[in-house]
C-alpha positions in Angstrom: 14.9 -6.5 7.4 16.6 -9.1 5.3 16.1 -12.7 6.4 19.4 -13.2 8.3 18.4 -9.9 10.8 15.5 -10.8 13.4 13.2 -8.1 12.6 11.8 -7.7 16.4 15.3 -7.1 17.4 15.0 -3.8 19.2 18.8 -3.1 18.6 18.4 -3.4 14.7 15.3 -1.8 14.5 16.3 1.3 16.6 20.1 1.2 14.9 17.5 2.9 11.7 15.9 5.2 13.2 17.3 8.6 11.3 17.8 11.6 13.7 16.3 14.8 13.4 19.3 16.2 11.6 19.5 13.2 8.9 17.8 14.2 5.2 14.1 13.1 4.9 13.7 10.4 2.6 10.8 10.7 -0.3 9.0 7.8 -1.4 6.7 7.7 -4.4 3.2 5.5 -3.9 1.2 5.0 -6.6 -2.8 4.4 -5.9 -4.9 2.4 -8.1 -8.3 2.2 -6.9 -10.8 -0.4 -8.5 -14.2 0.1 -8.5 -17.3 -2.1 -10.3 -19.7 -1.1 -13.0 -21.7 1.1 -10.9 -18.2 3.6 -10.8 -16.7 6.4 -8.6 -19.4 5.7 -5.7 -18.5 1.7 -5.5 -15.1 2.9 -3.9 -13.2 5.3 -2.3 -12.5 8.6 -3.9 -9.3 11.2 -4.6 -10.2 13.2 -1.7 -9.8 10.2 0.4 -6.8 9.6 -0.8 -5.5 12.4 -0.3 -6.6 12.6 3.7 -5.2 9.0 3.7 -1.6 10.5 2.2 -2.2 13.1 4.9 -2.2 10.8 7.5 0.6 8.6 6.6 2.9 11.8 5.8 1.8 12.7 9.6 2.5 9.3 10.6 6.0 8.9 9.5 7.3 12.5 9.9 9.1 11.8 12.8 11.2 9.2 11.3 12.0 11.4 8.6 9.8 9.8 5.7 7.6 11.7 3.2 5.4 10.2 0.7 4.2 11.3 -2.6 1.9 10.4 -5.2 0.2 11.4 -8.5 -3.5 11.5 -8.4 -4.8 7.9 -8.1 -6.3 5.6 -11.0 -9.2 4.5 -11.1 -9.9 1.6 -12.6 -13.2 -0.5 -13.3 -12.5 -3.9 -13.0 -15.4 -6.2 -11.6 -12.7 -9.2 -12.0 -10.6 -7.7 -8.9 -13.4 -5.4 -7.4 -13.9 -8.4 -4.7 -9.9 -9.9 -4.3 -9.8 -13.5 -4.0 -6.0 -13.4 -2.8 -5.3 -17.2 -3.3 -5.9 -16.8 -7.0 -6.1 -13.4 -8.0 -3.5 -11.5 -6.6 -0.8 -11.6 -9.6 -3.6 -10.9 -11.8 -4.6 -7.5 -10.0 -1.3 -6.8 -9.7 -0.5 -7.8 -13.4 -3.5 -5.7 -15.0 -3.1 -2.5 -12.4 0.4 -2.2 -11.4 3.2 -0.1 -12.6 6.6 0.9 -12.5 7.5 -1.6 -9.6 11.3 -0.8 -8.8 10.5 3.1 -8.2 7.2 3.5 -6.9 5.0 1.4 -3.8 2.3 0.3 -5.6 -1.0 0.4 -3.8 -4.4 -1.0 -4.3 -7.9 -0.4 -3.0 -10.4 -3.0 -3.7 -14.0 -3.4 -2.1 -13.3 -6.8 -0.5 -10.7 -9.2 0.3 -11.1 -13.1 0.5 -9.4 -16.4 0.7 -8.3 -15.1 3.0 -10.7 -12.6 4.2 -8.5 -9.7 5.2 -8.7 -5.7 5.6 -5.5 -5.4 3.9 -2.1 -7.0 3.1 1.7 -6.5 2.2 4.3 -8.6 1.8 7.8 -8.0 3.2 10.4 -6.9 1.2 12.7 -9.9 1.2 9.6 -12.2 0.2 9.5 -13.5 -3.4 6.5 -12.0 -4.6 7.6 -8.6 -2.1 9.8 -5.8 -3.0 10.1 -4.7 -6.4 8.5 -8.0 -8.0 5.2 -7.3 -9.7 3.5 -8.8 -6.7 4.8 -6.3 -4.0 3.1 -3.5 -3.1 0.1 -3.1 -0.5 -3.5 -4.0 -1.1 -6.5 -2.6 1.0 -10.2 -3.2 0.9 -12.1 -0.1 0.7 -13.4 -0.3 4.7 -10.3 0.1 5.9 -9.1 3.1 3.8 -10.6 5.0 6.2 -9.0 8.1 7.8 -8.0 7.9 11.5 -7.2 4.2 11.8 -3.8 4.5 10.6 -4.1 1.3 8.5 -2.3 2.6 5.7 0.9 3.5 7.7 0.5 -0.4 9.9 
C-alpha cells in the first residue's frame, strides 16, 4: 500500500485480489545464506531453501503469484552470521545483496539481534524498503522452518 492508503482497509486489500482467470504474476527471489567459519552445517542448506520455496508458492497460489529462484548463494561471513540490525543491516545487504530492482533478496543468518527478531522485512514505501539496497527479507535460521509459513508472513 502506498503511504496515503490505509493498508488495513479491507476495501483496498480486497480490490487487489486477482480473479482465477487473471494471469499469474512471477517474482524472482535471490537467496543468500550466511554461514560461519564451520561451513555448511552452520545454517540451512539448498534442500531447505527448495522446501521453503515450495511452501511459499503453495501459500500464494490462490493469489495468482508464483516465486522462482536460482540456487542459493552460500557465503562464509562471521561478521553477519549473527546480525545486529541496528548497526549491520546495511553492511549485510551491501556486501551480499544484488539486483535490487529486479529481485527480492532473502538473507538467512544464524541469529538476529538489536532488536531480537526471527526475521524482518521493510514495507515497499519505507525509505529502506522496496527496490532500495536496504530492502529485502532477513530471516533467522531457526525461523527458516518448513511448516511455519514464516516467509509468507
